[in-house]
C-alpha positions as CSV (number, residue, x, y, z in Angstrom):
1,X,-58.9,-23.7,-3.5
2,X,-60.9,-25.3,-6.4
3,X,-59.5,-25.1,-9.9
4,X,-63.1,-24.4,-11.1
5,X,-63.3,-21.0,-12.9
6,X,-65.1,-18.5,-10.8
7,X,-68.0,-17.1,-12.9
8,X,-69.6,-15.1,-10.1
9,X,-66.8,-12.4,-10.5
10,X,-66.4,-10.6,-13.8
11,X,-63.3,-11.4,-15.8
12,X,-61.2,-8.5,-16.9
13,X,-62.9,-8.7,-20.4
14,X,-66.3,-8.4,-18.7
15,X,-65.5,-5.0,-17.3
16,X,-65.1,-3.4,-20.8
17,X,-68.1,-3.2,-23.0
18,X,-67.9,-4.5,-26.5
19,X,-67.0,-1.6,-28.8
20,X,-70.2,-0.4,-30.5
21,X,-70.1,-0.3,-34.3
22,X,-70.0,3.1,-35.9
23,X,-73.7,4.2,-35.8
24,X,-73.3,5.2,-39.5
25,X,-71.9,1.8,-40.4
26,X,-74.3,-0.6,-42.1
27,X,-73.9,-4.2,-41.0
28,X,-75.5,-7.2,-42.5
29,X,-79.2,-7.8,-41.8
30,X,-78.7,-11.5,-41.0
31,X,-82.4,-12.4,-41.3
32,X,-82.7,-10.9,-44.7
33,X,-79.3,-12.0,-46.0
34,X,-79.4,-15.6,-44.7
35,X,-83.2,-16.4,-44.4
36,X,-82.8,-20.2,-44.5
37,X,-80.2,-20.1,-41.7
38,X,-82.2,-17.6,-39.7
39,X,-85.4,-19.7,-40.0
40,X,-83.5,-22.8,-39.2
41,X,-82.1,-21.2,-36.1
42,X,-85.6,-20.1,-35.0
43,X,-86.8,-23.7,-35.5
44,X,-83.9,-25.0,-33.5
45,X,-84.7,-22.5,-30.7
46,X,-88.4,-23.5,-30.7
47,X,-87.5,-27.2,-30.5
48,X,-85.0,-26.6,-27.7
49,X,-87.5,-24.8,-25.5
50,X,-90.2,-27.5,-25.9
51,X,-91.2,-28.9,-22.5
52,X,-88.8,-26.7,-20.5
53,X,-90.1,-24.3,-17.8
54,X,-90.4,-20.8,-19.4
55,X,-88.7,-19.1,-16.4
56,X,-85.8,-21.5,-16.5
57,X,-85.4,-20.9,-20.3
58,X,-85.2,-17.2,-19.8
59,X,-82.8,-17.4,-16.8
60,X,-80.5,-19.5,-19.0
61,X,-80.7,-17.0,-21.8
62,X,-80.1,-14.1,-19.5
63,X,-77.0,-15.7,-18.0
64,X,-75.5,-16.7,-21.3
65,X,-76.2,-13.2,-22.6
66,X,-74.5,-11.7,-19.6
67,X,-71.4,-13.9,-20.1
68,X,-71.2,-13.1,-23.8
69,X,-71.7,-9.3,-23.2
70,X,-74.7,-9.2,-25.5
71,X,-76.8,-6.2,-24.5
72,X,-79.4,-6.8,-27.2
73,X,-80.2,-10.4,-26.1
74,X,-79.9,-9.5,-22.4
75,X,-82.5,-6.8,-22.8
76,X,-84.8,-9.0,-24.8
77,X,-84.6,-12.0,-22.4
78,X,-84.7,-9.9,-19.2
79,X,-88.1,-8.6,-20.5
80,X,-89.2,-12.2,-21.4
81,X,-88.1,-13.5,-18.0
82,X,-90.3,-11.0,-16.3
83,X,-93.2,-12.2,-18.5
84,X,-92.3,-15.8,-17.5
85,X,-92.4,-14.9,-13.8
86,X,-88.7,-14.9,-13.0
87,X,-89.1,-11.8,-10.8
88,X,-86.8,-8.8,-10.2
89,X,-84.9,-10.3,-7.3
90,X,-83.9,-13.5,-9.1
91,X,-83.0,-11.5,-12.3
92,X,-80.9,-9.1,-10.3
93,X,-78.9,-11.9,-8.8
94,X,-78.8,-14.4,-11.7
95,X,-75.1,-13.5,-12.4
96,X,-74.4,-14.3,-8.7
97,X,-76.7,-17.3,-8.4
98,X,-74.1,-19.3,-6.5
99,X,-74.1,-16.6,-3.7
100,X,-78.0,-16.7,-3.5
101,X,-78.8,-20.4,-4.0
102,X,-82.0,-20.0,-1.9
103,X,-83.5,-18.0,-4.8
104,X,-83.0,-20.6,-7.4
105,X,-84.3,-24.2,-7.6
106,X,-81.9,-27.1,-7.8
107,X,-82.9,-27.5,-11.5
108,X,-82.2,-23.8,-12.2
109,X,-78.8,-24.0,-10.4
110,X,-77.9,-27.1,-12.4
111,X,-79.0,-25.4,-15.6
112,X,-77.1,-22.2,-14.8
113,X,-73.9,-24.1,-14.1
114,X,-74.3,-26.0,-17.4
115,X,-75.0,-22.7,-19.2
116,X,-71.8,-21.2,-17.8
117,X,-69.7,-24.3,-18.7
118,X,-71.1,-24.5,-22.3
119,X,-70.9,-20.7,-22.8
120,X,-67.3,-20.6,-21.6
121,X,-66.4,-24.1,-23.0
122,X,-63.0,-22.9,-24.3
123,X,-61.8,-22.2,-20.8
124,X,-62.4,-25.5,-19.0
125,X,-64.7,-27.6,-21.2
126,X,-67.7,-29.0,-19.4
127,X,-66.5,-30.5,-16.1
128,X,-67.9,-33.9,-15.2
129,X,-69.4,-32.6,-12.0
130,X,-71.3,-29.9,-13.8
131,X,-72.7,-32.4,-16.4
132,X,-73.5,-34.9,-13.7
133,X,-75.4,-32.3,-11.6
134,X,-77.5,-31.4,-14.7
135,X,-78.0,-35.1,-15.6
136,X,-79.3,-35.8,-12.1
137,X,-81.9,-33.1,-12.3
138,X,-83.1,-33.4,-15.9
139,X,-84.1,-36.5,-17.8
140,X,-82.2,-37.3,-21.0
141,X,-84.6,-35.5,-23.3
142,X,-84.8,-32.4,-21.1
143,X,-81.0,-32.3,-20.8
144,X,-80.6,-32.5,-24.6
145,X,-83.1,-29.7,-25.0
146,X,-81.4,-27.7,-22.3
147,X,-78.1,-28.1,-24.1
148,X,-79.7,-27.1,-27.4
149,X,-81.2,-24.0,-25.7
150,X,-77.7,-23.0,-24.5
151,X,-76.2,-23.6,-27.9
152,X,-79.0,-21.5,-29.5
153,X,-78.7,-18.5,-27.2
154,X,-74.9,-18.5,-27.7
155,X,-75.5,-18.4,-31.4
156,X,-78.0,-15.6,-31.2
157,X,-75.6,-13.7,-29.0
158,X,-72.9,-14.0,-31.6
159,X,-75.3,-12.9,-34.4
160,X,-76.5,-9.9,-32.4
161,X,-73.0,-8.8,-31.4
162,X,-71.6,-9.4,-34.9
163,X,-74.4,-7.5,-36.6
164,X,-74.3,-4.6,-34.2
165,X,-77.8,-5.1,-32.8
166,X,-78.8,-2.3,-30.3
167,X,-80.4,-3.2,-27.0
168,X,-84.1,-2.3,-26.8
169,X,-84.8,-2.7,-30.5
170,X,-86.3,-6.2,-30.4
171,X,-87.5,-7.0,-33.9
172,X,-88.8,-10.6,-33.3
173,X,-92.4,-9.7,-34.2
174,X,-91.2,-8.2,-37.6
175,X,-88.9,-11.2,-38.4
176,X,-91.1,-14.2,-37.9
């Protein structure tokens, strides 16, 4: 049996939702309170996406948001993935992509494996075989942007969870 962490089965922590903040509690409005940081993160996000396939971008963001338990970002990127052409079948199975490899390209599979490794980096680091698989399918610039994309969505997930964002209340149009 491989020592690789199985990410196609939910960990015990994945079965329990993150506790929702008290609806009456006011949490920081990150964009308003830290506008330079917020705008810098938007710029980093835009730069990370440059030249990457929009459907791949959204699949990566959906998978990271699933792993992090971020309903706000999951809802947002599920919607964006549909617009990018990811399709219902692939979106329904992105958490189990290893069990449905015929639905995902080699590049998408490599990107999803790297997404899981970087998102869960504290568990096992980034195994050499995961990195090598991604490096074989993306050129150096694409790989760097893919890694930046993964870092960005993990940051957005933490901001959304930390500030108590509610799924279905996408405010991107108001913030930018």
